[in-house]
N, C-alpha and C positions, 0 to 999 in steps of 0.2 A: 476179555485180552491179555495174551503176555505182554509185559514190560517192553522186548524188544519188538514186539511188530508194532505196539504205538508209537515205537522212536521212526519206525520204516513208514510206516505211513505218514505221520506228521511231516517227516521229513522230504518227502515226495512232494505231500500236499505244499509244503515251504517252498519249496522250489519251482512248482508252478506260478503259485501266486506272488514269486521276485518275476520269474519271465513275464508276467501279464502287467506286473506295477511297471516291470520296466520297459515296455512298449505301450502298455497306455497312459503313461503317466511320466515317464522322467525325463523324456524328451524335452531338447532346450525349447523346440518348435510347440510345443504344448502351454508352455510358460502363459499364464494370460489369459486362456482357453479354456480352462476346465471348469465344471461345477463349483461350489465353496468347496465340498469334501474333499476332491481331487486333487485340487490348488492347494488345500492344508498340507496333505501327503506331499504333492511335486515339493513345496517349498520344506518341509520336514526331512525328504528322502536325499533332496539337494544341499542342504546344512542353510539352508538361508538365513536360519537364524538359531543360535545356543540355546538348546534345552536344558543344559546342567544347571545353568544358572539358576532356572526355576525347579529344580529338582534339589539342588544344595539350600537354595534357601527352605524347602518344606523340611528336608532334615535337619536343618538348623532348628525351627522350630521346634519340632517332633520331639530331638535328645536333650533340648532345654527344659521345653515341660514335662519330658520322664525325670530328670536329674530334680525339679523341684518337686515333680511329686513322688519318686522313691523317696528321695531324703524325708520328706513331711512325714510319710506311712511310718516310714524306720524311726521317727523322733517315738511314734509308741508300740514299737515291737520289743519285745523280751522273749527270750528264749531260755529255756533252764536249764542252767548250767550244772556243774557236777555238785559244785560245793552251796551255788547259788543264783538268783536269776540275771541273767546277760542282758544290758539294756544297752539297744542301739542308737543313744538319743543323740550324744556326739560325733559317731560317723554321717547319721542321718543329717545334721544339720554342717557338717562336713561338705558333704556332696550338696545340699542346698545351697550354700555358698562357694563353694569353689567348686563347681561341677560347670554353672553356665558359663562361670568366669575363663576355664580353660576350653568350653566347647567354643565359646565366640574366638577365643585366639585361635584355635586349628580352622574354624570355617571363614574367620577374613583371609588369613594366608592363601586359603583354598580359594575363595572371593578374588584375589589379587590376581593369582595365575589366571581365571578365566577375566575379568577386566583386562589385563595386560593383554592378551589374545583379542578381546572385543576391540579394544584400544590399536591396537596394529590393524587392524584390519579396515578400520575407517580411516586412519591415516594413511594408508596403502589405498584406500578408495579415493582419496580427495587428492591424492598428490598424482593418479592416475584422470583428475579430473570429472570422475563420474560420483558424485556427491548425493545421488538421488540412486544408487545403487542399493538393493537387498542386503541385509547386516551378514551374513554368511555368505555370499557370495564372492568368493575369496578370485581375485585376478590375478592371470596368467602374469609369470614376471616379465620384465620389459627387456627387449630382445637388446644386444650390446652396441650393434652397430644399425642404426634409424637412418630411414630415408630422409627423414625430413633433416636431421642433424647433418648430415652430407650434402643437402640442398642448400640449406646455411652455410657452410663452408664453400661452398662451389660460388656462392651468391657474393658472399665477403670477397671472396679473391679476383672474382671478375670487376668490381666498384674499384 
């Protein structure tokens, strides 16, 4: 099958799957009334929780292990040079020591941004009074002129 045909067929099937999922799973009325797998899809597609936190943790562990193991195997690597053999022991040692430290700094800065978003959402939910709400369910902006505030002002003026 030619590549462009695969892209067209895949795109058409993706569009059909999106429409079916949107109608069958995505609605607010469907929340809590679905099978466990469809409820998982509902929560995933409605951003009730952040997946990026787990993805970042996985890639942090992967990159740290890669630095340590690549550095370790570089300790024993030797390549033929023009005049003599070249050892990669010192660069391997540097990668084993500095690599995990630099990776940790990068991932901590990234996780700070993710945790900031998570905390802002939790604070927003607490301010609105919906402490039991799902994590990623971002509430809408509050109205500037609230009916309750107008009623409270009217009650204080009448007293």
